[in-house]
C-alpha positions in Angstrom: 0.0 0.0 0.0 1.2 3.5 -0.9 0.8 7.1 0.1 1.3 9.6 -2.7 3.4 12.7 -1.7 3.1 15.9 -3.7 4.8 19.2 -3.2 3.1 22.6 -3.8 5.0 25.3 -5.6 4.7 27.7 -8.6 6.8 29.2 -11.4 7.4 32.6 -9.8 11.1 32.0 -8.8 12.4 30.3 -11.8 13.6 26.9 -12.9 16.6 26.6 -10.6 14.3 27.1 -7.6 12.0 24.3 -8.8 14.9 21.9 -9.3 16.0 22.6 -5.7 12.4 22.0 -4.5 12.4 18.7 -6.3 15.7 17.6 -4.7 14.6 18.7 -1.2 11.3 16.9 -1.6 12.9 13.6 -2.7 15.3 13.7 0.3 12.4 14.3 2.7 10.4 11.4 1.3 13.4 9.1 1.5 13.9 10.0 5.1 10.3 9.4 6.0 10.2 6.1 4.2 13.2 4.9 6.2 11.2 5.5 9.4 7.8 4.1 8.4 7.2 0.4 7.7 3.4 0.2 7.1 3.2 2.0 3.8 5.5 3.3 1.1 5.6 7.0 0.6 5.8 7.7 -3.2 7.0 11.1 -4.4 4.8 12.1 -7.3 6.3 15.5 -8.2 5.3 19.2 -7.9 2.0 20.9 -8.4 2.5 24.3 -10.1 -0.8 24.7 -12.0 -4.5 23.9 -11.7 -4.3 21.1 -14.3 -1.5 19.4 -12.4 -3.4 19.6 -9.1 -6.5 18.2 -10.6 -4.6 15.4 -12.4 -2.8 14.5 -9.3 -6.0 14.2 -7.2 -7.6 12.0 -9.9 -4.6 9.7 -9.7 -4.9 9.5 -5.9 -8.6 8.7 -6.2 -8.4 6.0 -8.9 -5.1 4.1 -8.1 -6.0 1.0 -6.0 -2.5 0.9 -4.5 -2.9 4.4 -3.1 -4.6 4.7 0.3 -4.0 8.4 0.8 -2.1 11.5 0.0 0.4 13.9 1.7 0.9 17.5 0.6 3.7 19.9 1.6 4.0 23.4 0.2 7.8 23.9 0.1 7.5 27.3 -1.5 4.5 29.7 -1.8 1.8 27.7 -3.6 -1.2 29.9 -4.7 -4.1 27.7 -3.6 -6.8 28.6 -6.0 -5.1 26.2 -8.4 -5.9 23.4 -5.9 -9.7 24.1 -5.6 -11.0 21.9 -8.4 -8.8 19.0 -7.5 -9.4 19.1 -3.8 -13.2 19.3 -4.3 -13.1 15.8 -5.7 -10.7 14.1 -3.2 -12.0 10.8 -2.0 -9.1 9.4 0.1 -7.5 10.4 3.4 -5.2 13.4 3.3 -2.3 14.6 5.5 -1.1 18.1 5.3 2.6 18.2 6.4 3.6 21.6 7.7 7.3 21.5 7.8 10.4 22.8 6.0 13.5 21.3 4.6 16.0 23.1 6.9 15.7 22.8 10.6 17.5 26.0 11.6 17.8 29.4 10.0 21.3 30.2 8.6 21.3 33.6 10.4 24.7 34.7 9.0 23.9 33.9 5.4 20.1 34.2 5.0 19.1 36.2 2.0 16.0 36.7 -0.2 16.8 33.6 -2.3 16.7 31.5 0.8 13.5 33.2 1.9 11.8 32.6 -1.4 12.8 28.9 -1.5 11.8 28.1 2.0 8.2 29.4 2.3 6.3 26.7 4.0 5.1 29.2 6.6 3.5 31.1 3.7 2.5 28.3 1.2 1.1 25.9 3.8 -1.2 28.6 5.3 -2.5 29.6 1.9 -3.1 25.9 1.1 -4.8 25.2 4.5 -7.2 28.1 4.0 -8.6 26.6 0.8 -8.9 23.2 2.5 -10.8 24.7 5.4 -13.0 26.8 3.0 -13.8 23.6 1.1 -14.4 21.6 4.2 -11.8 18.9 3.2 -11.3 16.5 6.1 -7.6 16.1 6.7 -4.9 15.6 9.4 -2.5 18.5 9.9 1.0 17.6 11.2 3.3 20.5 12.1 7.0 20.3 13.0 10.4 19.4 11.6 10.0 16.3 9.5 12.9 14.4 11.1 11.6 14.8 14.6 10.3 11.6 16.3 6.9 13.1 17.2 6.3 14.2 13.6 7.2 10.7 12.3 5.0 9.1 14.9 2.0 11.3 13.8 2.6 10.5 10.2 2.8 6.7 11.0 -0.4 6.8 13.1 -2.2 8.6 10.3 -0.9 6.0 7.8 -2.4 3.2 9.9 -5.8 5.0 9.9 -5.5 5.7 6.1 -5.0 1.9 5.6 -8.0 1.2 7.7 -10.1 3.7 5.9 -9.1 2.1 2.6 -10.0 -1.3 4.0 -13.3 0.0 5.3 -14.3 1.2 1.8 -13.9 -2.3 0.4 -15.3 -4.2 3.4 -18.0 -6.8 2.9 -20.0 -8.1 6.0 -21.8 -11.4 5.8 -24.9 -11.7 8.0 -26.1 -15.2 8.8 -29.6 -14.4 9.9 -31.0 -11.0 11.0 -30.6 -8.9 14.1 -31.7 -10.3 17.4 -35.4 -9.7 17.7 -36.5 -6.5 19.5 -33.0 -5.3 20.0 -32.5 -1.6 19.0 -28.8 -0.7 19.1 -27.5 -3.5 16.9 -29.8 -2.3 14.1 -29.2 0.6 11.8 -29.2 2.1 8.3 -27.1 -0.3 6.1 -27.5 1.9 3.0 -26.2 4.9 4.8 -23.3 2.9 6.1 -22.4 1.9 2.6 -22.7 5.5 1.4 -20.6 6.9 4.2 -18.2 4.2 5.0 -18.2 1.8 2.1 -19.5 -1.2 3.9 -21.4 -3.8 1.9 -23.7 -5.6 4.4 -25.3 -8.7 2.9 -27.9 -11.1 4.4 -27.8 -14.9 4.0 -30.2 -17.5 5.5 -28.7 -19.8 8.0 -29.4 -22.7 5.5 -26.7 -21.3 3.2 -23.9 -22.0 5.8 -25.6 -25.3 6.9 -25.3 -26.5 3.3 -21.6 -25.6 3.3 -21.1 -27.4 6.7 -22.6 -30.6 5.2 -20.0 -30.6 2.5 -17.0 -30.8 4.9 -15.4 -34.2 4.8 -14.2 -36.3 7.7 -10.6 -36.1 6.4 -10.7 -32.3 6.4 -12.2 -32.3 9.9 -9.6 -34.7 11.3 -6.7 -32.8 9.9 -7.8 -29.4 11.3 -8.8 -31.1 14.6 -5.3 -32.5 15.1 -3.8 -29.1 14.4 -6.1 -27.4 16.9 -5.5 -29.7 19.8 -1.7 -29.1 19.3 -2.3 -25.4 19.9 -4.6 -25.5 23.0 -5.2 -27.7 26.0 -8.0 -30.2 25.4 -10.1 -30.2 28.5 -13.1 -32.4 27.5 -13.9 -36.0 26.6 -16.6 -34.8 24.2 -14.4 -35.0 21.0 -17.5 -35.1 18.8 -18.6 -31.7 19.9 -15.2 -30.2 19.3 -15.1 -31.7 15.8 -18.5 -30.2 15.1 -16.9 -26.7 15.7 -14.0 -27.7 13.5 -16.5 -28.4 10.7 -18.1 -25.0 11.3 -14.7 -23.3 11.0 -13.9 -25.0 7.7 -17.3 -24.2 6.3 -17.2 -20.6 7.4 -13.8 -19.9 6.0 -14.7 -21.5 2.7 -17.9 -19.6 2.4 -16.4 -16.2 3.4 -13.4 -16.6 1.1 -15.6 -17.7 -1.8 -17.7 -14.6 -1.5 -15.0 -12.1 -0.5 -16.2 -11.4 3.1 -13.9 -10.4 5.9 -16.5 -9.8 8.6 -19.6 -11.7 9.7 -22.5 -11.9 12.1 -24.5 -14.7 13.6 -27.7 -14.8 15.7 -28.5 -17.4 18.3 -32.2 -17.0 17.5 -31.5 -18.3 13.9 -29.9 -21.8 14.2 -32.1 -24.0 12.0 -30.1 -27.0 10.9 -27.2 -26.4 13.3 -26.3 -28.8 16.2 -24.5 -26.1 18.2 -24.1 -22.4 18.4 -21.0 -21.1 16.7 -18.3 -21.1 19.4 -14.6 -22.0 18.9 -15.0 -21.7 15.2 -15.8 -18.0 15.4 -13.1 -17.5 18.1 -10.5 -18.8 15.7 -11.7 -16.8 12.8 -11.4 -13.6 14.8 -7.8 -14.6 15.7 -7.1 -14.6 12.0 -8.4 -11.1 11.5 -12.0 -11.6 10.6 -14.5 -9.1 12.1 -17.4 -10.5 14.2 -20.6 -9.2 15.7 -22.9 -11.3 17.8 -26.7 -11.2 17.5 -26.6 -9.7 14.0 -24.6 -6.7 15.1 -23.1 -5.8 11.7 -21.7 -2.4 12.8 -19.5 -3.9 15.5 -18.5 -6.7 13.1 -17.3 -4.2 10.6 -15.5 -2.1 13.2 -13.7 -5.1 14.7 -12.3 -6.1 11.2 -11.3 -2.5 10.4 -9.6 -1.9 13.8 -7.8 -5.2 13.6 -6.5 -4.0 10.2 -5.5 -0.6 11.7 -3.7 -2.3 14.6 -1.5 -4.6 12.4 2.2 -4.3 13.4 1.4 -2.6 16.7 1.8 -4.1 20.2 -1.4 -5.1 21.9 -4.7 -6.8 21.1 -8.0 -5.8 19.4 -11.2 -7.8 19.8 -15.0 -7.9 19.8 -16.4 -7.6 23.3 -19.6 -7.2 25.3 -20.1 -5.5 28.7 -21.6 -8.3 30.7 -21.7 -7.6 34.4 -20.1 -5.4 37.1 -18.2 -5.8 40.3 -19.4 -2.7 42.2 -17.2 -2.8 45.3 -17.0 0.9 46.2 -13.7 2.3 44.9 -12.8 -0.9 43.1 -15.5 -1.1 40.5 -14.7 -3.4 37.5 -16.4 -4.4 34.3 -16.5 -8.1 33.4 -16.4 -8.4 29.6 -17.2 -11.6 27.8 -19.8 -13.2 25.6 -21.7 -16.5 25.4 -18.8 -18.0 23.5 -17.2 -15.6 21.1 -14.1 -14.0 22.7 -11.0 -13.7 20.5 -8.0 -15.9 21.8 -5.5 -13.1 20.9 -6.5 -11.4 24.2 -5.6 -14.5 26.3 -3.1 -14.2 29.1 -3.3 -17.9 29.8 -3.1 -20.8 27.4 -6.7 -21.4 26.1 -8.4 -24.6 27.0 -11.0 -26.4 24.8 -14.1 -27.0 26.8 -17.6 -28.3 26.2 -20.4 -27.1 28.5 -24.2 -26.7 28.3 -25.3 -23.3 27.3 -28.6 -22.0 28.7 -29.5 -20.2 25.5 -30.1 -21.2 21.8 -31.7 -24.6 22.6 -28.9 -26.6 21.0 -26.2 -29.2 22.0 -23.4 -28.0 24.3 -20.9 -26.1 22.1 -17.1 -26.3 22.2 -15.3 -23.1 23.1 -11.9 -21.7 24.1 -11.7 -20.6 27.7 -9.1 -18.3 29.1 -8.3 -15.2 31.3 -7.7 -11.9 29.5 -4.8 -9.6 29.1 -3.9 -6.4 30.9 -3.0 -2.9 29.9 -4.3 0.6 29.0 -6.9 0.5 26.2 -10.1 1.7 24.7 -13.6 0.4 24.2 -15.3 1.7 21.0 -18.7 1.4 19.4 -20.7 3.0 16.6 -24.4 3.8 17.0 -26.9 5.1 14.5 -28.5 8.3 15.7 -31.0 8.5 12.9 -29.4 11.4 11.0 -25.8 10.5 11.6 -23.4 7.8 12.9 -21.7 8.4 16.3 -18.4 6.8 17.2 -18.0 6.5 20.9 -14.6 5.8 22.5 -14.0 5.2 26.2 -10.6 5.0 27.7 -10.2 1.9 30.0 -7.6 -0.1 31.9 -7.7 -3.8 31.4 -6.7 -5.6 34.7 -6.1 -9.0 36.0 -9.3 -10.6 37.4 -9.1 -10.4 41.2 -10.1 -14.0 41.8 -10.4 -17.2 39.8 -13.8 -17.9 38.2 -13.8 -21.7 38.1 -17.5 -22.1 37.3 -17.6 -19.5 34.4 -17.1 -21.6 31.3 -16.3 -18.8 28.8 -13.3 -16.5 28.1 -13.3 -13.1 29.7 -11.5 -9.9 30.3 -11.9 -7.3 33.0 -11.4 -3.5 33.0 -11.7 -0.3 34.9 -13.6 2.7 33.4 -11.9 6.1 33.2 -11.9 8.6 34.8 -13.9 6.5 37.3 -16.8 4.0 37.2 -19.6 6.5 37.9 -18.4 9.1 35.5 -17.4 6.7 32.7 -20.6 4.6 32.9 -22.8 7.7 33.0 -21.1 9.3 30.0 -21.4 6.1 28.0 -25.1 5.8 28.8 -25.9 9.4 28.0 -24.0 9.1 24.7 -26.2 6.1 23.7 -23.3 3.7 23.8 -23.9 0.1 22.8 -23.3 -3.1 24.9 -21.1 -4.5 22.1 -17.8 -2.9 21.6 -14.3 -3.3 20.1 -11.7 -3.4 22.9 -8.1 -2.6 22.0 -4.8 -2.2 23.8 -3.1 -1.5 20.5 -5.1 1.5 19.4 -5.7 4.8 21.0 -8.5 7.4 21.3 -6.4 9.6 18.9 -6.7 6.8 16.3 -10.4 6.7 16.8 -10.7 10.5 16.5 -8.7 10.4 13.2 -10.9 7.6 11.9 -14.1 9.5 12.7 -12.7 12.7 11.2 -11.7 11.1 7.9 -15.1 9.4 7.6 -17.3 12.3 8.7 -18.5 10.6 11.9 -19.5 12.3 15.1 -17.0 11.5 17.8 -17.5 11.2 21.5 -14.4 10.7 23.7 -14.8 9.5 27.3 -11.7 9.9 29.4 
């Protein structure tokens, strides 16, 4: 994936100045590339006319390899020439406000130096037009070799990759939303218009038919691989192999139809022996997005945020606020789900277990059970407010569970709300926050703010 870099200039100061602008720009791009791993920054030349600006933005929009653009106005760049191009921009943009030299050459500075190094002039002119047009972008200011500037560029690049991924995302829904539930529903057409998500429905019979095609040989091979990874803590091998069949069928169906996120619903299980359990857990560990009870919004977000977090330390997973420990001053949230907790958040080696499940009216399903990780993180959801989507981000601290939970046969994590339980919970409730979230120790509230800004979402930050 690539970021296209363009430098703003003009013809006012002659050909020699333009050659110097080109040399300086290439050196700057080479330096940034040496510091960033996620994407390649590609220098695409200078914009000096309206035609060049428009042509460049068209190239950004239509090249599949390009996930965003960076602009720097080395010299004074009269910004009316950018208007037609920037009106049509469809990809994330970073405006880099820097200059090639770090320090002023006080003893030697002359008008030629001043005319060449006019970022303080050109970037302000350019930014005015962006603001006038309402172009969403990220502005990064400071010397381009400074660590904080490189960090901001790198963080924006992660979000740009996620935005590009979002616009191509397909979500597969097996069954509809859970009956009578409000927050998991929403306007799928508006989500596709605004975020690019294609959200498709399939009857549960479609995946049942795929499950019935899985052979014993395929099942046995994957079963042996799985039990080498986890601790088998059940004698009910048949139930474990049933989940193995589900995993094979789901991966085959999703790959065949180009889906990277999915939902299921325990009220729609006709033809299934079990609820999806370990099969979904393992899919999430591979990067697939998931939302329970038909929650397509959180399924999409979990896939996108996993993509955004690639290469970073920490974990990112689908989660549900389940119940509280309300000991005064020590309040904790217990996050879990009936079955579907991603094993990437495990702090202990997962065990494969089979237990009855008091919901869904099916045979006891196999699942991975473990305790969760620790660290500072965020919990995020997106809700449909009728006339807009709202992204809600709460800062949390994941903690070790205070005591063992020997009778709780599901995976779980625990966290503290910030700034405290009463304030954090109240703010989440009044913002209309959902019970399903994406929890991440790899991503930050700043990442969420950038994602919201670049997608035109309302953003609520609870800290």
